[in-house]
SETI-315807 format. One record per atom (N, C-alpha, C): x, y, z. Coordinates in steps of 0.1 Angstrom, whole numbers, plus 5000, padded with zeros to 4 digits. Example, Ala and Ser with C-alpha at 12.3 -4.5 7.8 and 13.67 -1.06 7.14 Angstrom:
2
513249435078512349555078513249675078512849785071513749895071512950005079
END
This chain:
235
495850535172494750505163493850395169492650435172491650345178490850285167491150165163490450105151488950095153488550055165487150035167486350165165486950275166486350405164486550475151487350395142487750455130486750445119486850535109486150525096487250505085487350385080488450355071487950355056488850395047488650385033489850295028489550185021490550095016490550095001491650124995491650114980492049974976491549934964491849804959491249694968490049714973489449624983488749504977488849484964488149374957488849244958490149244962490949114963492149134972492849024975494149034981494149094995495249174997495449245010494249345012493749405002492749505003491449445009491149325004489949265010490149225024491349175027491649135041491649265050492149375045492049495053490549535056489749525046488349565048487649475058487949345056487249245065487749255080489049275082489549285095489149415102489149525094488749645100487249645105486449575097485049555101484949475113485749375114485849285126486249365139487049465137487449555148486349655152485349665144484249755147484249885139485149895129485350015121484250025111483950145107483150165095484050165083483750095072484650075061484050105048484750195040484450215026485450125018484850025011485649935003485649984989486750014983486750074969487549994959487150014947487849944936487550024923488350004912488050064899486650004894486449884897485149824893484449784906483549864911482949834925482149704925481749654913480949534913481749414917483149424917483949314922484249314937483749414944483949424958482849344965483149244972482149154979482549144994482449255001482849245015481549285023480949185029479649215036479849315047479049415048479149515058479849645054480549635043481249755038480449835029480749965029480050055019480950065007480450024995481250014983481250144975482450184971482650304963483450274951483250344940484050334928485250424931486450374928487650464930488750404921489250484912490450464903491450564908492450524915493450624920494250694910494250644897494950714887494050824880492850834884491850924878491551034889492051154887491851254897490351284900489551284890488151304892487451194900487851074898487350954906487750974920489051014923489551034936488751144943488551254937487751364942486351324946485751244937484351204940484351104952485351024953485350934965485551014978486451114978486651194989485351274993484551314983483351384986482251294992482351164987481351064992481651005005482851025010483350965023483951075032483151175036483651295043484051265058483751145062483951105076485151015078485950995068487150905069488150955079488650865087489750895096490950805094490850705085491950615082491950585067493050615060493150585046494150475044493750365038494550255035494850255020496050295016496450295002497050164998496150074993496549944990496549914975495849984967495649954953496949954946497149854937498449844930498349744918499349744910499449654899500849594898501049484891502349424889502349394874503149464867503249454852504349354847505249314857506349224854507149274842507649394843508449464833509849494839510849494830512149554833512349694828513249764833513449904829514049924815514949854812515749884799514949834787514349714788513649654777512149644778511549694789510149674791509249774783508049744783507049824776506849954784507250064777507250194784505850244789504850204782503450244786503150164799503550044800503349964813504150024824505350064821506250124831505650254837505050334828504450454832503150424840502450324836501250294844501550244858502650174859503050124873503450244881504150344876504450464884503250544886502350554876501150634878500250574889500350444890499550374900500150394914501350344916501950334929502350464935502850554926503350684931502350794929501950824917501050934915499650904920499250774918497950734923497850744938498850694945498850714960498850854964499650934956499651074959498351144957497651104946496251154944495351134956495451004961494550974973494951054985496251064987496751144999496251284998496451344987496151494985494651514987493851414982492351434983491851414998492451315005491951275018492651345030493851405027494551475038493651585045492951665037492051765043490851705051490351585046489351515052489851465066491051405066491551355079491851475088492251585083492551705092491251745098490151755090488851795095488351705106488651575105488151475114489151445125490151525128490951515139492351465137492751435124494051395121494151255115493751155123493651015118494950965113494850875103496050805099496050765084497150745079497350685065498250565066497950455059498850345058499050315043500250325039500650295025501250145025500650065016501149935014502349935005503549915010504749915002505249775000506549755000507049624997508549615001509049485003510449475004511149524992510449524981511049574968511149724968510749794979511049934980512549954982513249844987514649854990515549764982514949694972515849604964515249594950516049544941515549514927515549364925514749324915514649184911514349174897515349114889515149104875513849044871513149114863511749074858510649164864510949224875509949314881510549454886511549494878512349614882511449734882510449744873509649864873508749874885508249754890507549754903508449804914509649754915510549794925510849944925511049994913511250144912510050224916508850174913507650244917507450234932507750124938507650104953508650184960509850204954510850284960510450434960509750474949509250604949508150624959507250524961506150534970506750534984507850464987508450475000508850615003509550674994510050814996508850904998507750884990506550964991506050945006506050825011505550795024506250875035507650875033508450955043508151105042507951145029507751295027506451345033505351265030504051315035503951295050504751205056504751195071505151325077506151385071506651515076505651625074505051625062504151735058502851725066502451605070501151595077501251585092502451585097502651575112501951685119501951805113501351925119499851915121499151835113497751815114497351695122498451625128498151515137497851385130498351375117498051245109499251155110498951035115499950925115500150875101501350855096501650795083502550675085502050565082502650435084502950365071504150315069504550235058504550085061503950005053503849855055504749795044505749715049506549645039506449495041506349425030506249275030506949215018507249085019507749015007506548965000506648844994505548784986504448734995503248774992502048735000501248634991500548554997499748454990498448514985498548594974497448664968497348644953496348694947496248674932497348734925497848854930498948924923500248834922500448754933501648674933501348524930500348504923499948364920501048284912501848354904502848294896504148274903504248334915505548324923505648184930506748114928506847984933507547974946508048084951508848084964507848084976508448104987507648115000506748244999505648225005504648335006504148345020503848465024503248485037501748495036501148465047499648465047499148615047498348655038497948795037497148835050496448745056495748785068496648815079497848745080498848775090499448915087499648945075500249075071499349185076498049175073497049275077496949285092497049175099496949185114498149255119499349235113500549305118500449455115499849485103499749625099498749705108497649635111496649705120497149715134497949615139498549625152499549745152500249755142501249865141500550005141499450015134498650135134498150175148497650075155497150095169498250135178499450085175500650115184501250245180500850305169501350435164502750425157502950305151504250285145504350355131505550405128505750465115506050365104506450245108506850145098506550005104505949925095505649785099506449695089507249605095507949505086507149375089506449325079505449225082506049085081507349075077507948935076509448955078510048835080511548835082512248885069511748855057512348895045512449045044511449115048511449265047512549315057512549255069513549305079515049275073515249165067516549125061516949225050515949255041516249345030516549485035515849535045516049665050517449675057517849565064519149565071520249565061520049505049521049495039521449635033520649735035520949865030522149925036522549885048523649935055524949865050524849765041526049695037526349725022527449675017527849695003526849614995526249684984525249614976525749484970527049474968527649354962527349224971527149254984526849144993525449094991524549184989523149144987522949084973523549144963523449094949524649004945525048924954526348854952526248754940525148694938525048604927525148674913524448794913524548874900525948924897526648974907527949034905529048934904528848824910529948724909529848654896528748664889528548594876529048694864529248824868529548914857531048944856
END
């Protein structure tokens, strides 16, 4: 993936990682479509702003029609409803899955033919260390990100024949608006985006943006009781 020659569309570009993606891609020399549900909130100089709500199929189709030259799709848009599975608000749980899983799938289905027409290109899905773990209080986010991780692996196989690179980006807590209430360590979102774009240029299928993501992924090979030792030792 040659970023300087790319035409990128970034979802959720009004803040956080999405804004950093748009800004850094522009700095690389890419043409950038910066999108959001409310395009008036996108303030990225040099980007072409489009309205895009990934949970609305008509909105996604309109964006794909308005950006027929895209060679790189950055699926960054997301929400954090801070719900648990057993006692949480079911409407918010559905919205989280609609956004991270079905919304991402909407974007992929709309832009895959565009990427194929333009030579294959690449898709980067912004995932999470929570793709591989659960955390009491945000279990619905973890479930949605786990589903999006599986989606990422599936579309990678389905789009290989058209020459589309599909990369998954995993990270822990980043210092963004979404994680403003988190009191633990946070990574610099600009560093996360730099790692992601370097991974794209290197053709990587997966980017682990921080040590926490690497640790969580490695834990999958062990007994879950070791990872959730505090929970299970207290029960």
